[in-house]
N, C-alpha and C positions, 0 to 999 in steps of 0.2 A: 504494500501499499505506500510507504513512503517513496519507491523508486516510481508508482504509478501519478501521486500528486508532484512530485519534482519532475518528471516528464510532461505530464500537461500540462504545467509553466512553460517549460521549453517549447511545447509544442504552439503553444497561445502567442509565445513572442516571435518565435521564428513566421508561424504563419503568418504573423502581420505583417511582414516584410514581403510576401508575395501576394497574400489576399487583397492589396488595394493594387496589383497590377493587373487584376482581371477587369475593375471597376476602370481603369482610365481614362478610356474612350470616353463613359458616361459622364466620367467628372470632368473629363476638358468641355465636354458640350455644358455640361452644368453651371462650371467656375470658370471658362474660358480662358484655359490654360493655353500658351502655344507647344507644339509639340517637343520642342527643347526643354522650355520652361517647366514642362509636364514632369519631367526627374525628378523637380524638387518636391512631388509628393512622397517619392522614393528615397531621395539623399536626406530629407529632414528628421528621416525617423533613424535612417542609417547613421547619420554620423553624430546625433547627440548620443544614439545608442552607442556605436564604433567608440566617440571619444570620452565619453565617461564609465567606461565597463569597467576601467580600472580602479577609478573611484568607488565604484559599485561593489565590487571585490573586497576593497582595503573598507569599507564599510563593515561589511560579512568579519574579515578577521577580525575587526574591533569592538563593534556592538553586540556580535553574537548572529550566526548566518540566519536563522528561523525568523527573529525578529525584524531585519533588515529584508528578507525574503516575504514575508507579507505584506512591510511598508511596500515594496516595488509594486508586488501586485494588485493593490488597491491604488496606488498612482498611476499604473496602468489601465486600470479601471476607468480612474475619472478621466484621462485624456481622452480614451474612447469615445465614452460618451457625450463630450464636447467637441470631436471630431466628427460624429456622427449630426448634430447639430451646426454645426459650420454652413454658413450663408456666402460668404466669399471665398477667396482663396487664400488669403493672409492669413484668418481665422483654421482653414484646412490646416495650413502649413505648420500655426502655433501647436495645433494640436497633436497635430505628428510630431513635432520636437519633443512635447512634453511625453507622450508613449515612449518615445526613445529614451527618457530620463529612467520613466519607470522599467522599461524592458533593460535598463542600462545597472541597475539597485537588482532585480530579481536575477535575472541570467546566471552573474559570476556565482551568486548563493547558491544557485542551484547546482552546477556545476562541484562547486565545493562540497557542498551535503553530501554527494555521492562517494566524494574522497573519503568524507568521514563517517558514511554510516556503514559503508562494504568495504569488508578488507580486501587487502592487494592478492591480487591470485583471479583463481575462476570465477569467484564470485564479482568482484569486481569488474574484470573484463566483461561478463555477464551485463553488469547493470552500464557501463561504456558503451555497450553494443546497444543495449534499447536508446539510451541518450544522445548515442552518434547519428542512431537512425531514424529519429524522433528529428533531431537537428538537421539533416540530410533531406527527407523525407517532408518535413514540414512546408517545404517551399510548394512543393506539386499539390499537397494537399490544401494547402491556402489557394492555388489559381482551384481549385476544382468546388472547396467549400466558396469561394468569391463568384463563380460561375452560379453557382446555383441561387445565392440571394440576390445578385444582380439581377437576373432573370424571373425570377418570383416574385422578389420586393423591388429594391434599388439600392442604389450604390450606398447607400448611408450606411447600410445593415452591413458592411461588412466590416463596420466600426462598431457599430452597437451592439454584432453579435459577441465581442471581447467582455461583456458587462455581467451577464450571467456565469459565464465561465470563470473569469477571475475571483467574483464574490465566492462561488464554490470551494475554489482553490484556496481562499485566503481562512475561509471557515475550518477545511479540512487539516490544513498545515497542522495549529496544535496537537491534532489529537495522534499526529502518524509519525511528525517528524519531532525528534528532539533537541532540544537548544544544543547549539555547540559551546566550548570554552570559548571567552572572550582573550585576545590577545591586547596587552596595551600600546597604543601608538596615537598618533595623529594625522590630520586629513590634508592629504598635499593638494589644497585647491589651488594652488599658482600652476601646477602642473596640470591639474584636470583642464583648467580652462584655458589657457596655450597651446593645449594639444589639439580640444576641442575647435577654438576658436582657426587655430593652424589650417587644419583640415577642410574648416569650412571655405575658408580663402583660397586655399589650393583647389578645391571641387570649385568654386565660382568661378574661379581663371578658367577652367577647361572648359564648364559649360559658357562665360562669356564669350571665349574664344570660338566654338561650335554656330553663335548667333552673330557676331559680330566682326570677326575674325584675329589673327594673333596681331595683328599691330593696332589695336584697338586701345587708346588709354588704360580705359579702366581692366582691359584683361592684362596688359603688362604690371599694373597696380596692384592688382592680385596677387599675380604669382609673386612680386617683389614681399608683397606685406607678409606671405605665406612663410617666405623663406626666413624672414627675420623673427616673424614668432616662433615658427617652430623652434630655430636655433636658437632661441630662449627656453625653450621647452628642454631642451638637449641639456642646455646651462643649469638649468631650478633642477632637474632629474640628479647631475652628478654632485649639485652640493646640499641635495635636502639629505641630510638623517634617515625619513622615512620616506623616499619616492615613491609617487604614483607607479612611476613602472621603474622597478630594480632593474638598473641597465647591467647586474651581475648575473642576469637570466639567460640572456645574451651571449655569457662565457661558456656556455656549454655548445659545443658545436652540435649534437643535435635539435635541442631547444630552437635555437636561433635556427637552423634550415628549416625546422618546420613551422615557426613563424612565417619564415618568406614563402614557403609551399603554400601556408593559407591563404597570403596577401594575396597571391597570383591566381589562384583557384576561386577565390571568392568573388575575383575579379570577373572572371571569366563565367559563374552560375547565377552570378547577378544581373548580367548582360543578357545572357542567354534568357532569362525567364522575361527581362524586360520587352527585348524588339522580338521576342516569339509571339508574344502576347497580342502588341501590335499588329504584326503579320496576318496571324490566323483570325484574326476578328476584322482587320482593314482590308488585308488581300485575299484571303481566302472566303470572306463573308463570316465566318464561324457566329454564332449568337456567345452570348458571355457562358452559357451552360455548354454548349458544344464546346468552346475555347475549354476551359475547366477539363470536361472529360477529356480533351485530347492533351493534357496533362496529367491523367492520372497514372499511365504504365511507370513515369517518372518515381512515383513512390513505391511501386514493387517492386520495381529492382533495384532500386536505392536500397533496399531492404533486404534484398538477396545478396547484393554486394556486401550489405553491413553482417549479414550474420556469417557470410564466409567468411571473411577477413575475421570478426572476432573468435570462429573456431579454429581457425588456422594459424592464427597470430603465435599461440605460444611455439607452437613448434619450429614456425619457418622464421616468425621475426617478422618487425613491420614495414622490412625497407621493400623486399621483394612487391608488397600491396603499395608501396607509397608510388614505388616507380610505374608498374603498371597500371594502378588508377591515373597516374596521372597521363599516360600514353594512350590509355582508350578515351580520356574527357577530350584531349588536344584532338584524335583519331574523329570523333563525334562531332566538334566544333569545326576541322576541316570537312567535315562532311556538310555541315550543314552552310558552309561557305557558295555550294551550286545553287543555293536555293535561288528561285527566277521566281517571276509573274505569272508563269505555263506549272509551276510546284503545285503538288496536291499531299495532303498531309500524308495517306498511305503507302505514297513512290519517294516522298523526299524528307519528310519531316519526323515520322514515327521512328526508321530506323537510325537516326544519328543519336537521336533525345536515350532509345536503350542504352547505344554502344557507351555514350557520356553519362549515363547514371550510374549504371554498371561502375564504371572507374571511380564515380565520386561518392558512392557508396563504400568500396573499400578506401577511401580517401581517408571521410572521415574518420572512421574507428583507427586506423592507423597514427593518426596525427594529434586525437586527443591524447590516446596512451602514451605518446612520446613526449607529448608537451606536458604533461604531467609526473613525467618519469623521474625519477632522483630528484624530487622536491621536498623539502622540508614539511610536516604539515602547516606550521604556521604560516606561510607562504602560498598554499594550497588556492585561496583566494586570486593573490596575485596572479601566479601562473595561468589559472584559467581565466580570469579576465582579461590577460594578456591575449589569451589565445584568440577569445572571441574577440577581442579588442579590433585584433589583425583581420577578422574574420569580415566584421561591419566595414574598418577604413577601409580593407580592399575592396569591399564590393561598393562602396563610394565612390573611391578614387576612380577603381575602373569603370563604372558604369559612367563616371563624367568624362574619361578619355575615349570611352565606347560611343559615348555622344558625339563627343567632338569628331570622330571618325564619321558619325551617321551623317551628322551634320557636312562639311565637308563634303561626303561621297553625293549626298543627294542634291546638296547644291549646285554641282555639277553637273549632275542628272537632268535635275532642275532648266538650265541653260540650253540642253538638248529637247524638253519635251513642251516647254512652253513655244517658243516658233512653231513648232509641230502643231501643236493645240492651237496657236494665232492660225494660222494657215485654212484651218478645215473647220473655225468654229463658228456657229453662226454669231449674230451680233449680240443676242440676249445670252449668250454664254460667255461672249468678250466680255459682256458689262457686267455678268455674276461674278466673273474672276477677277475683273478691275475691281468690284465693291470688296468680295471676300478676302482674295488674294489666294483662294484654293482651286487646285485644276481640280477637273473630272474625273473619273476614270475612264479610259485605261492609263493616264498618264500620269495619274496622281500614284498606280500601285506601282508603275516603273520606278519612280524618286523615291518611293518608299523601301521597295525592294531592293534599289541598289545601295543604300544606304545601310540597311537591317547584313547585305552580303558584307558590305564590306567590314562594321563591325565583327562581323564574326572571322574574320582575318584577325583582327587585334585579340580575339577572345582565345582564339587557336593557339597564338604567340606564345598568351601567358599561361598556357598549361602546360606549353613546352617547356617555358622557362621553371613551371613546378618539376617535369620532369629531372631535368638538367638536373636541379637540386638535389634531387632524392640520389641521382645518381651517383654526383660526385661529393656531397657535404657528408649523408646521415651514413652515419657506422654505428651496427647493433654489435653490443658487446655480448660475452657468454653470462655477466649477472643481469644485462637487461632481460633476455631470455629465461632464466631463473626465478626474477621476479616475475614473470608474465606464465610462469606455469605454477607461482605460490612460494615459492621456494623463497621466495626472499625479504618478507616479515614487511610491518608499514614502513614509511617514512621516517625520517628521524625528528624528531619535535625541534 
């Protein structure tokens, strides 16, 4: 029951990253977002989530993980309610950012509670397998749930649905999860703020570049400010007695490699869900429910990959699964680059999705175990928070880079399609285009598809980088295998 409560919270938090994706076309029409600014509906959540995860993990270590876990869940519930009630774009983005704060408090304490509730060895391996499957598969489940809610109700219910779920989790937690031991310390608020602000500026720079070009003054200013703020963040962490990001975590070769892999893989998976959701609804004309069903096989195959890895890890160690998983993910994304306006779901989308999902299922179990290997008990919150942070920050940063590539490629394609449209359009169609700035199908489909295909090229490169890191950086020692088989005892306090 403890694992069920913890996994339910993680499912709610991870699911919310993608459940909104399926509603993006409806949100865009309702609150008048542009295609590039629409990515902020995702990034407003993931940036605060990723930027404050380390602070959330630290809060659990100092104040007690169960107490902090419940607070984070309730804050998430409140933000979800406000987001569902939003009447304009800024209200929705503010609520999404607050959701990220709640998720940042709840998620790392959830992972830490697994580390302190289950003994190291087969028992903890199985718990991590469930947690990893939920973390990886929650994205696809969110797309399905979002499709059902948008189709039968409206886009606001993708946020309202969190309210009853979160309240049930908050009520069940005191009954099934014991409070952890508190560790003395203080909160590194300066580190949390500088890391979050620096990443927001960096992501804004990429999205601004997609809209206004790389020579735009605000684009350059955003990048420059990001470099300054992130440099200050590193200096603050080096001098802090209790930093939000313990830099010594990166001294371990395997852990540093794991964080690098998570950064790259998250960039790919966030982009894949974002752009495929737009493609199947706008080009293939799927309804929200059909779009959600289209991603359902992802959850099943991720669960298969995670189960396979958790069973065989004690025998073979994590490295074979880290290498193989990244290669499979890269192959799936490379396959998706062949997508065009004549593509079909069965012929061009399903196959790459299955290959990608199998690889990601292997990855999430392996990365989770490796990130928390050889970590002292009092630092499990920081270690798990850092892993989650690299996932969310990597997803936000990667999505902004892919949006930039999408914007560049679609603008180039628009230069070809607009003259073709104008040559054949009726006076009424030309007037409509001048008023809205939007081309009708098939011209708009060609532009969108060109941008999506180019984004997948970059996503495939991200996963290839992860494969190289796994191959060249990760080293599994005999003592690591002994711990996976249950012979290494618990982490040192």
